[in-house]
C-alpha positions as CSV (number, residue, x, y, z in Angstrom):
1,M,-68.8,-104.4,-147.5
2,K,-72.1,-105.1,-145.7
3,H,-72.9,-107.7,-148.3
4,L,-70.0,-109.8,-147.1
5,P,-70.3,-112.4,-144.4
6,T,-69.1,-110.9,-141.0
7,D,-66.1,-113.1,-140.8
8,Q,-65.0,-112.1,-144.3
9,R,-65.1,-108.3,-143.7
10,P,-61.5,-106.9,-143.4
11,R,-61.7,-105.5,-139.9
12,E,-63.4,-108.6,-138.4
13,K,-61.0,-110.8,-140.3
14,L,-58.0,-108.9,-139.0
15,L,-59.1,-109.0,-135.5
16,A,-59.9,-112.8,-135.7
17,R,-57.0,-114.0,-137.7
18,G,-54.3,-111.2,-137.7
19,P,-53.2,-108.8,-140.4
20,A,-51.2,-111.4,-142.3
21,A,-54.5,-113.0,-143.2
22,L,-55.7,-110.1,-145.2
23,A,-55.0,-109.5,-149.0
24,D,-53.4,-106.3,-150.0
25,A,-56.7,-104.8,-151.1
26,E,-58.3,-105.7,-147.8
27,L,-55.6,-104.0,-145.8
28,L,-55.8,-100.9,-147.9
29,A,-59.6,-100.9,-147.5
30,L,-59.3,-100.6,-143.8
31,L,-57.4,-97.3,-144.3
32,L,-59.8,-96.0,-146.9
33,R,-62.9,-97.1,-144.9
34,T,-65.5,-96.0,-147.5
35,G,-65.9,-96.2,-151.2
36,T,-68.3,-94.3,-153.5
37,A,-71.6,-95.1,-155.2
38,G,-71.0,-97.9,-157.6
39,H,-67.4,-98.2,-156.5
40,G,-67.0,-100.1,-153.3
41,V,-64.1,-99.6,-150.9
42,L,-62.5,-103.0,-151.9
43,D,-62.7,-102.0,-155.5
44,M,-61.2,-98.6,-154.8
45,A,-58.4,-100.2,-152.8
46,Q,-57.6,-102.5,-155.7
47,T,-57.6,-99.6,-158.1
48,V,-55.1,-97.8,-155.9
49,I,-52.8,-100.8,-155.8
50,D,-53.0,-101.3,-159.6
51,R,-52.3,-97.6,-160.3
52,C,-49.3,-97.6,-157.9
53,D,-48.1,-100.9,-159.0
54,G,-48.3,-102.4,-155.6
55,F,-47.6,-101.2,-152.1
56,A,-44.0,-100.4,-153.1
57,G,-45.3,-97.8,-155.5
58,L,-47.0,-95.9,-152.7
59,L,-43.5,-95.2,-151.4
60,Q,-42.4,-93.5,-154.6
61,P,-42.7,-89.8,-155.4
62,E,-44.9,-90.6,-158.3
63,A,-47.6,-92.0,-155.9
64,R,-49.1,-88.5,-155.3
65,S,-50.0,-88.1,-158.9
66,A,-51.2,-91.7,-159.3
67,L,-53.5,-91.3,-156.2
68,A,-55.0,-88.1,-157.6
69,E,-56.2,-90.1,-160.7
70,V,-58.3,-92.6,-158.7
71,R,-62.0,-91.9,-158.9
72,G,-63.5,-91.0,-155.6
73,L,-60.2,-90.8,-153.7
74,G,-60.4,-87.3,-152.3
75,P,-57.6,-85.1,-150.8
76,A,-58.2,-86.4,-147.2
77,K,-57.7,-90.1,-148.2
78,Q,-54.8,-89.3,-150.4
79,A,-53.2,-87.5,-147.5
80,E,-53.7,-90.5,-145.2
81,L,-52.1,-92.9,-147.7
82,L,-49.2,-90.7,-148.3
83,A,-48.7,-90.3,-144.5
84,V,-48.7,-94.1,-144.0
85,A,-46.1,-94.4,-146.8
86,E,-43.8,-91.8,-145.1
87,I,-44.3,-93.6,-141.8
88,A,-43.1,-96.8,-143.4
89,R,-40.0,-95.0,-144.9
90,R,-39.1,-93.5,-141.5
91,A,-39.6,-96.7,-139.7
92,V,-37.0,-98.4,-141.9
93,A,-34.6,-95.4,-141.6
94,Q,-34.8,-95.1,-137.8
95,P,-32.5,-98.1,-136.9
96,L,-30.0,-96.8,-139.4
97,R,-29.9,-93.5,-137.6
98,E,-29.5,-95.1,-134.2
99,R,-27.0,-97.9,-135.0
100,P,-24.0,-98.3,-137.5
101,V,-25.5,-99.2,-140.8
102,F,-23.4,-102.3,-141.3
103,D,-24.8,-103.8,-138.1
104,S,-27.5,-104.8,-140.5
105,P,-26.5,-104.9,-144.2
106,Q,-29.9,-106.1,-145.2
107,R,-31.6,-103.3,-143.6
108,V,-29.5,-100.9,-145.7
109,K,-30.6,-102.7,-148.8
110,D,-34.2,-102.6,-147.7
111,F,-34.0,-98.9,-147.0
112,L,-32.5,-98.2,-150.4
113,A,-35.0,-100.4,-152.2
114,L,-37.8,-98.3,-150.6
115,Q,-36.2,-95.2,-151.8
116,L,-35.3,-96.3,-155.4
117,D,-37.2,-99.3,-156.6
118,G,-39.9,-98.8,-159.2
119,H,-38.7,-95.5,-160.7
120,G,-39.0,-95.2,-164.5
121,Q,-35.9,-93.1,-164.6
122,E,-32.4,-93.7,-163.2
123,H,-31.8,-91.9,-159.9
124,F,-28.5,-91.6,-158.0
125,G,-28.6,-91.2,-154.2
126,V,-26.2,-91.0,-151.3
127,M,-26.5,-92.1,-147.7
128,F,-24.4,-89.8,-145.7
129,L,-23.0,-91.3,-142.5
130,D,-21.4,-90.0,-139.3
131,A,-18.1,-91.3,-137.9
132,Q,-19.9,-94.2,-136.3
133,H,-21.5,-95.0,-139.6
134,R,-25.0,-94.0,-138.5
135,L,-27.4,-92.4,-141.1
136,L,-27.3,-88.6,-141.1
137,R,-29.5,-88.2,-144.2
138,F,-30.3,-89.7,-147.6
139,D,-30.5,-87.5,-150.7
140,I,-31.3,-88.3,-154.3
141,L,-28.8,-86.1,-156.0
142,F,-29.1,-86.8,-159.7
143,S,-31.8,-88.1,-162.1
144,G,-31.4,-89.1,-165.7
145,T,-32.8,-90.9,-168.6
146,L,-34.0,-94.6,-168.8
147,T,-30.4,-95.7,-169.3
148,Q,-28.0,-93.3,-167.7
149,T,-27.5,-90.4,-165.4
150,S,-24.9,-87.7,-165.0
151,V,-23.2,-87.7,-161.6
152,Y,-21.0,-84.9,-160.6
153,P,-18.2,-85.8,-158.1
154,R,-17.9,-82.1,-157.0
155,E,-21.6,-82.1,-155.9
156,V,-21.2,-85.2,-153.9
157,V,-18.1,-83.9,-152.2
158,R,-19.8,-80.5,-151.5
159,L,-22.7,-82.2,-149.8
160,A,-20.5,-84.6,-147.8
161,L,-18.7,-81.7,-146.3
162,R,-22.0,-79.8,-145.8
163,H,-23.4,-82.7,-143.8
164,N,-20.1,-83.3,-142.0
165,A,-20.1,-86.9,-143.2
166,A,-17.3,-89.4,-142.4
167,A,-18.5,-92.0,-144.9
168,V,-21.1,-92.6,-147.6
169,V,-23.0,-95.4,-149.3
170,L,-23.7,-94.7,-152.9
171,A,-26.9,-96.1,-154.5
172,H,-28.7,-96.0,-157.8
173,N,-31.6,-97.9,-159.5
174,H,-31.6,-99.7,-162.9
175,P,-35.0,-98.9,-164.5
176,S,-34.7,-102.1,-166.5
177,G,-35.2,-103.9,-163.2
178,V,-32.0,-105.8,-163.5
179,A,-29.7,-105.0,-160.6
180,E,-26.5,-106.4,-162.1
181,P,-23.7,-103.7,-161.9
182,S,-22.2,-102.4,-165.1
183,R,-18.6,-101.4,-165.9
184,A,-19.8,-97.8,-165.8
185,D,-21.0,-98.4,-162.3
186,E,-17.6,-99.7,-161.3
187,Y,-15.9,-96.7,-162.8
188,L,-18.3,-94.2,-161.2
189,T,-17.7,-95.9,-157.8
190,Q,-13.9,-95.5,-158.2
191,T,-14.1,-92.0,-159.4
192,L,-16.3,-90.9,-156.5
193,A,-14.1,-92.8,-154.0
194,S,-11.0,-91.0,-155.3
195,A,-12.7,-87.6,-155.1
196,L,-14.1,-88.2,-151.6
197,K,-10.9,-89.5,-150.3
198,L,-9.3,-86.1,-150.8
199,V,-11.7,-84.8,-148.1
200,D,-11.3,-87.8,-145.9
201,V,-14.7,-89.4,-146.6
202,R,-14.9,-93.1,-147.2
203,V,-17.1,-94.9,-149.7
204,L,-18.3,-98.0,-147.9
205,D,-20.4,-99.5,-150.6
206,H,-22.4,-98.8,-153.8
207,I,-25.8,-100.5,-154.0
208,V,-27.6,-101.2,-157.2
209,V,-31.4,-101.4,-157.0
210,G,-33.4,-103.5,-159.4
211,R,-37.0,-104.6,-159.3
212,G,-37.2,-106.6,-156.0
213,H,-33.5,-107.2,-155.9
214,T,-30.3,-105.3,-154.8
215,V,-26.6,-105.9,-155.4
216,S,-23.7,-104.6,-153.3
217,L,-20.6,-103.8,-155.2
218,A,-18.5,-104.2,-152.0
219,E,-20.0,-107.8,-151.5
220,R,-19.0,-108.5,-155.1
221,G,-15.5,-107.4,-154.5
222,L,-15.9,-104.7,-157.1
223,M,-14.6,-101.8,-154.9
């Protein structure tokens, strides 16, 4: 980046104008620090963004294999990027562990979008909550094809008891990118709510995650 004017170099630009002034590749270049011969750090950063389909892709499990395919991106830099992604996930989860999740419904949606958006397969996960509706843990329990997944109520009940959960929020993604709930989603919600009610665990919501958008079945009056 020595060929760039001083005020256009990412570090100097950030210090002078703030991080919001930087493009995605410039922000990532600050973490990568150096490129390789014939492949500058800005080019490498853009390659990472393209391979991961944006910053959101860095938060997905598939990011590890995507990063390994970037020329010149060694294990140390891969580890740093994956660590930053995990920090972002934990930062979003922290308030949900400290306060009732429905003190901030949008934060719940943001958290679930980080976990589920961008997957090529359908994944079904559960937020297990304590009696004060604070997050105990989030688990992806089932994965399926591009169009459907098999969810076993017995397994959801077993884990709710194991984690001593008082309530849950269900969530799954639509690989098509469209977050609109289906009749099958409504039926699954009712089935799981009935099964969990037998062990005194409430289903508070079911969130459907699409590309850049989430839909709450509870807000739609579908529960």
